[in-house]
N, C-alpha and C positions, 0 to 999 in steps of 0.2 A: 411521489420522490422528494426526500428531503435534501436540502442543499445546504453544503457547509465549506469551512476552509481551514487550511492548517494556520495555527496562530501561535502568538508567543504563549507559553504555558503558564505565567504567572497569574493571569487573572481571565481564565476561558470564558467565563459567561460574561465578563465585559466585552471580551472581543466578540463574542457571539452576536451580542446586541448592537455593537458598532456596525457588524455587517448586515444584520437583520437576517441571520441563518439560524437553522435548526440543528445544526451539527457542527462540530469542532473537531480537528485533529490537533494532538500535542504530542511532544517528547515529555517523558516523566523524568529523563536525567540528560545529561549532556550526551548527544550522538556521537560523538568522538571519542568517548571513554567508556571503559567497563564498568564503572561504578553502578551499584544498585539504585533504582529511584529510592529516595528517602519519602517517608509517610507524609501525607498532605493534610494540613490543618482544616482545608476545605472539603475534604472527602465526603463528608454527609451533605453538604450544600450541593456538590456537584451530582451526587446520587439522586438528589431530590429535585433537581432543575428542570427536569424535563428536556435539556438539551441533550441530544445523541453524542457521546465523547467515542472517539477513536484514539489509540494511541500507536505512534509510530516507533518501531524498534530502533536501537542503535545501527548506525551505519556500519560500525565495525563487525557486526555479526555475520557470520559466514557458517552457517549450519551444515555445509557440504565440503567444508575445507578438508584437504587431506592432512593438515597441520593441526597436532592436536593442542598447541599452544594457541589456536584460533578457534578450533571446533569446540573444544570442551568450556572454554570461558564464554562462548555463543550460547551455548545450551544454559549454563547457568546464569547468564545475563537475561535471557528470554524468560526463565522461570520466574526469576525476581521481577522483570517487567510485567509478566501476565498477573504475578500476584498484587502488584501495585494498581494494575488495570481493574481488577476485579474491586478493590478497595474503592474505586471512584465510580463503578457501575459502567465501565466501558463496554462498547459493543463489539470491539475487535482489536486486535494487535496485529498491525501490519507487518510484515518482515519481508525482505528482498530474498529471492531465491537462491543466492550465494552462487559461488562457482567452485568447479573441482580442480584438481592439479591439471597443468598443461598436457602432460602425457596419460591422463584418464580419461575414461569412458564416461559420459555424463550420467549413466545409470547409476553409477557407484554414489552419486550425490542424492539420488532417490533413497537409496537404503540409509545413507547418513542422517537424512531427514526424519525417516521413520525412527531412528535409534534416539534422536534428540526428543521427537514428540513422546516417546514411550518413557523417558527419563523424570518427568514431572506431570502434575494434574493440569490440565488445560480447561481452567475455570472460566476463561474468556477465549472466544474463538480466535484462532491464528488465521489471518488473512494474508495468503501467500501472494505477493506483487510480481508481476513479470518485469523484466529488465530490459534495458537497452543493448548492453554490451554484447561482444561477439564471442565467438569461441568456446571457452570451457564453462560459458555461464549457464546455470540449470535452468533458467526461466527465460533467456533471451528468445527461445522459440515457443511460442504459445502452444504449440502441439504438444509440447512437453507436460502439460498439466495433465494429460491422460494418464501416461505412466508414473507419474508423480502421485496421482491419485490412488493409483493401484496399490501403492505402498502405504500412503497416508490418509486414505479417504475415510477409514473407520474413526478416525480422530475428530475433533471438535474444530474443522477447519473450513475455510471459504477462499474465495478468489477476490483479489483486488486487482482489478485491470486498470492501468495506467495508459492514458492515450497518448502521451508524449513518448512513451517507452515502446508502445506498440508501433507507432510510427516509425521511430528511430530505428526498430529492429528489422523494419522492411515487410511486417506482416500485412495482408490486406484488411484495411479497416472495415470494408463493407461486410466482410464474413467472420471478422474476429470473434465476436459476440456468440454467433451460432457455433462456431467451431468448438469454443470453450464449454458453452451450455450442453452441447452434444457430448462432452466428454465427463463433465462434473455435475452438471445439471442446472447452473445459473452462475451469476454474478453477484457478489455479496456487498461490494464497494466499488465505485469508479473514483480514479484519481484523474480529474478533468484538466488537462494542461494543454496549451498550444506548444509547438516546438520552434525552436529557433533555426533548426536545422533540416535539412531536406530528407526524404524517406530513405531509410535504410543508412544512414549516417553512423549508427551505433552511437550517437552522441546524445547525453542526458542533458540537455540544456532546455528548460522550461520557459514559455513565453505567455505572455496575456493572452486571452481568447480573441481571436481574430486579428491578432498582430503577428502570428507566425507562419509557418510553412504548410500546417495541416488546413486543407479546404473546409470551410465551414460546414457544409454539408457533410463532409465524412466525419468530423467531429461530433456533431450534431446526432448523426447515424448511430455512432457507437453508445451516445448517451441514452437516445432512445430505445434502442435495442436491448441494452443492459437491464433498463427499468430499475435501477438499483439506487440506494443512497449516493450522495456525490460530494466528494471534498476537492476543492480548489487547492493547488500548490503552486499558483501563479506567483510571479514576484510581485513585491510592493506590500503596502500597508493596508489598512481597512477601505481606505477610499478606492485603491487599485480594484480591490476584491469587489466592493460593490460596484464597479464599472464592468468586471468580468461577469458578475451576476446578472446585473440588466443586460448584457448581451446573450447571456444564456437563456434567461426567462423570455427574452422578445422572440428566440427562434424555437423554444419549446411550446 
């Protein structure tokens, strides 16, 4: 099981060394803008480093949106992000499930996902992340992975399971991995985060490991069951991440 963390994108290899990890997740462009990632001067160094790199897509992206002014730029931005991720040898591009319109059935979101993935070449796997939000969110309910995979399973896709989001969405932590694995075959990546809020809160607020509301045995249970590479998205700098990693390694 390779352990890693989300870090500042300027010097990913230095960030990995500072944390003593084998994997790093970064943004390749401003996550609050539609701008395409710029080519990296260190692309060859990153590809040859031996560090597993993951790229998180823009927060603005919503492939399931009923609004063309959101959905179409989302497709284009994702295509640019995948191209940039391939240039650095990334293992995957993480994308939130997004949401449909308030008056729409969530099923239409699965169809929009398919159309998005048909629009460009997936040279890097797309890892669909579950979300904490309620209502019209496509991936708030982890049981939605099944019907979503009915639409997009033929593409180069995988599951990114976020422990904070799973908890906040009110899912059963003890059965979440088995449920998803039964539908799609396995977990490609775990975002390992504690939660500042109670189960079922629908609030996406990450906390350092062992300092939040998720019982330690339930958090570790998800990590062990998933048996997948792991990325921390917990608050703080390299020192805080080293403490989280020490907490994790002790229990694993």
